[in-house]
N, C-alpha and C positions, 0 to 999 in steps of 0.2 A: 375585819375578819375576827380579831381577838374579841371584840365586843360581842359579836354573835355567839362565840363560844361561851363567853361568860354568861350571857343571857340564857343560853341553852341549859347551863348547869345550875343557874340560880332562879330561873323562872318557876313559879309554882306549878305543880303538875295539875293538869286538867283531866279529871276523871271522864271516862267515856259515859255516854248515856246509859243509865241502868247500873252504873258502878262496876267494880271489878268482877263481881259474880253475877251480873245481870244476864238475862236471857238474850239481850241484844248482843252482848259480847260473845256469848256461846254460839249464836247463829252466825255472826260475822266470822268467827274463828273457823267454823266448819266450811263456810263458803271459801275462805282463803285457802284452807287445806285442799278443797276440791280443785281450786284454780292452780295450785302448786303441784298437784299430784302427777301431772304430765310433764313436769319440769319446764313448762313454758307459761309463765304468768304474764300474759300480754295486756295491752291496753283495752282490748275488747272485753276481757274477763274483768279487769279492774272497773271499767265503766258499768258493766252489768252488775257487779257486786254493789257498787255505789248506788245505782238506781234501785236495786232490790231492797237494800237496807233503808234508804230514804223513804221509799214507799211503804214498806212493811211497818216501820216504826215511827213514821211521820217525823223525820229528822230534817233539820236544816242542813245546808251544805257544810258549814263548819262542824256541826255535830256529827255528821256522817264521816267527815275526815278524821275527827278525834276517835270515833269508834273503830274505823279501819286501822288507824295507827296502833291503837290499843290491842286490837285483835291480832294484827301482824306480830306485835311484840309478844303477845301471849302464846302464839303458835311457835315463835322462835325459841321461847323458853320452855315450851311444853314437851313432854316425852310421850304423850298419848292424847287421846280424844276423850277419855273417860269423864273428866270434869265437865266438859261441854255437853257430852251426851247426857249426863246425869241432870244437868240444868234444864235441858230440853225436855227430857221425859217427865221431870217434876213440874215444869212450867207450862206445858201444852197438853191439851186434850188430843184425841186421835186426829181430828181434822187439822189441828194446828201442826202436828208432827208431819202429816202428809204435806202440808204447805211448806215445811222446811225441805222435804225431799224435792218438791217441785222447784224450789229456789236452787237447790243443788243441781238439778237438771238444767236449769237456765244457765248456770255458770259453766257446766260441762259443754253445752252447745254454743257458748258465746263465741268460740273460734270456728264455728260451723262444722266441727267434727267431734265425734266421741272417741276418746282415747280409752284403751282397755283399762288403764289405771284409774281413770275417772269412773268408769262403769263399776269396777270392783269396789272402789271407795264408797260410792253411793249405795251399792248393794249391802256393804258392811254396815254403813251408818243406818240404813233403813232397818236392818235386823236389830241393831242395838237400841233404836228408839221405838221398836215395836210397830213398824209399818210393814204390812204384809207384801208379798211379791205382787199380787194383783193390784194393790193400791200403788205400789212403786211403779209398776208398768203403766197404770192409768195416768199417774202424774207425768210420766215421761211422754205419753201420747198427747196430753194437753199442751205440754211445752212445745212439742214438735208441731202441733196444729197451729199454735200461735205464731211460730216461726215460719210457717208455710212450707215445712219440709215434708 
């Protein structure tokens, strides 16, 4: 047990894909924020986030795990979403930003129900990253269609 503690504090830090300020970290942090918004961050949401990130950024399992750990840590230390929002608005064109909203809807529906806090967060993020209400609604409908709802 002591050896594991020593290794944990002396092992070199492994940066997440894209680095500390990468768009990958920003997207992952927003997805984690959406999952946590209803105070129930379950295995379905974790699995959905893992799958979305691996597919979106073409990551291996270990890379996805590092990204998730870094994003969770970033959210634990963060006082707001501005840093991540800024990275997404700077790094994505309009279709890319709509894609992020679609990913957020996937996380929101991972537990098969939409919580009011999740809906409000997605509405807020969409406005901040310049995704219109009709685009947000269309992204939601695509997710619901894929999920067979």
